[in-house]
N, C-alpha and C positions, 0 to 999 in steps of 0.2 A: 704631803705634810704642809699645813698652812703656817707660814712664817711671818706674814705681815697682813695688816688690814688697811685698806684704803677707805677713808671716810669722806663723804660729801660734807659740806659745812652747813649751808642754809636749810633749815627745817629738817635737819638730821641731828646735828649737835646744837646749833644755835636755833632758837625759835624765832626766825626772821618774820614770819607772818604775823606773829603777835606783836613784835616790835613795830612793824609798819602800821598795824591796826591801831595800837595805842597812840602812835604819833599822829595818825589821822584824827582820832578822837580828841586828843588834846588841842590840835590845831583847829578842828571844825567847831569845837566848843567856843573858841574865841569869836567865831562868826555868829554862833547862836546868841552869845551875849550882846554882840554889836547890833545884829539885825533881826534877832528873833526867829531865825530860820532853823529848821530841824537839822541837828548835826549829823544824824545818820544819813539823811537824804543828801546832804552836801557831800559827805564822803563818797557815796555812790556816784554822784554827779562828777566829782573831781576824778575819781578812778576811771570812769568812762571817758572823760575828756582826755585824760593822760594816755589811755590806751589808743584812742583814735589819733591823737597828735603824733605820738611816738612812731606810729607806723608810716607816717608821711615823710619822715626825714631820710636824707640820703644815707645816713648811718644805719638804717634799720636792718638791712641784711647782715651787716657786720655784728650788730648787737645780738641778732638771733644766733649767729654762728658762735659767738663768744659766750652767749648766755647771760645777757643783762636785761632785766625786765623793766617795764615802764616806771615802776615805783622806785627802783634803784636810781633811775634817771631823775627822780624828784628830789634826791638828796645827795647823790654822788658828785664829786668834783672832777673826776677823770683826769687827774694830773699825771697821765702816763705818757711814756715816750713812744708814741705811735701816731701816724697820720690820722687814723680814724678816731683815736681817743682825743687828739687835738681838735678835730671837728666837733666831737661831742662836747668838749669843754666849752667851745664857742656857742653851741646850740642850747645847752641846758638852762642858762639863766632865763632866756625867753620862753623856753619850753615850760619851765616851772610856773612862771608868771601867767602864761597863756592857759595852762591847765587849771590853775586855781581861779583865774578870772572867768574862764568859760564855765567852770562849775558853779561859781557864784551867779553868773548870768542865767544859767538853767534854773536857779532858785529865785530868779526875779530881782537879783541884786546887781546893778551895774556900777562897779567901783574898782577901777584898775589899780588905784593906789593900794587899796585894801587887798586886792588879789596878790599884789607884789609882797605886801606885808606877810600874808599867809604863806606864800611861796618860800619866803626866807625863814619863817617860823618852823615849818615842817622839818627841814634838815636838823635844826637845833633839837627838836623834840625827839627825832629818830636817834640822834647820837646819845641822848640821855637815857634811852630805853633799850639797853641790850638784854634780851632774855635768853637764858640757856635752859634746856630741858632739865628737870629735876635729876634725872638719872645720869646725865652726861658725864660728870666728873667721877662718880663712883665707878662707872663702867670703864672709863679710860684708865683710872687708877689700877684696876684689876688687869686689864688687857696689857698695859704697859710692862707688867712683870714678865710676860711670856711672849709678847709679839712686838714687832716693829710697826709703827703707825705712820701713815702718810695721809695728808689732807689733800684732796683733789676737788677743787672748787671752780665752778664757772664764774666769770666776771672780770671786772677791771681790777688789776693789781692794786691800784690806789684805794678803791672802795673796799675790796675784800680785806686788805691790810688794815683799813680803818676799823672794820668790824672786829678784827683780831686785836687791834690796839685797845678798843673799848671793852674787850673781854680778855685781858692779858693772861689770865690763868690757863687759857686753852693752848696757846702755841707751844709751850715746853713739852707737851706730850708727843709732838710729832718730829720724826726724823727729817721729814721733807714736807714742804708745802708747795703744791703745784697749782698755779692759777691760770686759767685758760687764756686770759688776755696777755699774759707774759709768754705763754707758749705759742700762741698764734692760732690755735683751734680749740674749740670747746667740746665737752661731752655732748653728744654720743660719739664723736669721731674717735675711732679706735687708736689713732696715732697718739692721743694724749695719754691713753692708758699704757701704751707701749713705752712712751717717754717716762712715765712714772715707774714702770717695771725696771727700766734701765738705770734710773737714779738709785734704785734700791738693790740693783744687781740680783734680781729675782726672776724666776720663770712664772708664766701665767698660772700654773697650777699650784703655786706657793702663796697666792694671795686671794683674798675675797674683797669685794667692793660692797660697801654699805651706803645706801642712799634712799631718799624719799621719792625720787622722780623716775617714773618708768621710762620716760622718753629720752632721758639724758644718762642718769647713773646706771640704770639697769640695762637699757638697750646698748649703751656703749660697752659695758663690761661683757655682756653676752657676745657682742661682735668681736671683742678682743680675746674671747675664749677664757674669760675670767669668771669664776663663780660669783653670783650676785645675790645680795640680801636686800629685799625691798622692805624698808620700814614704813608700814602703812598704819600710822597712828589714828587716822580718821576713818578707817574702814572704807576706803575708796574702792570703787569697782575696778577690776583689772581690765586692761585693754588687750591688744594682741601681743604685747610684750610680756613674756613669762620669766619671772625671776627664778633663780635656783631655789631660793628660800624666801619666805614671807614672814615678817614679825610685826608685832604691834608695839613692842617696847624693846629698848636696846639691850636689856638684861637677857633677852631671849637669844642673844648671840652666843652666850656661854655654852649651852648644850649643843648648839650647832657646831661650834669649834671643837668641842670635846669629841663629838661623834666623827667629824672629819679627820681628826688627828688620831683616832683610835683604830682607823682602818689600816 
């Protein structure tokens, strides 16, 4: 009998990729107006610079374990009570400036002051642009009637809570919110799933995990012995990680749950 549903946050309920994309577009268009460079090309150049820089910092292995990507580093403040987050807080101002300045340089523009201006602009744009999938609230409304809900998200508590703060309608649906940076390990580590189970006082066969990432949400659930539902909206290829169920739209959860609970 399924009693609870664990949901991932980014790109499962919140459309984070779109928020990041729109923030890049808004910020890069400022550069197009100033210097006449193609805003699409600048976005690619900054993303590339950010990925390369991010992997050079001493915090990189920690960010991988907790699950914080380079683009979150471009707008998060990391005001968390943990040594590694304190290091990130010190690193990110220069990281942002360097990523944008390097991106501009790739486009033939050498202007560190403008790089700094764009680096400060991007977080403002990202905060203004919280997107939620069309079906998210309807699905949560229906599920809430019969199931307990838990949010299980990788990242910095400060940053994930910021995302929830700018989408305040989301939090009331959840009995518990578990953030990897607060727990100390991220998905796919089975221990964070076991922690979530203990918070809900449930057994692993009483929950299902819904998420968009095969290597974190689905792999972690599988390793913890929890049924997994991969939401694959973009028709991605599967890898070696096999979810229990695969859906393209959150509403497809209803027949799955009905079927599991009728057995």
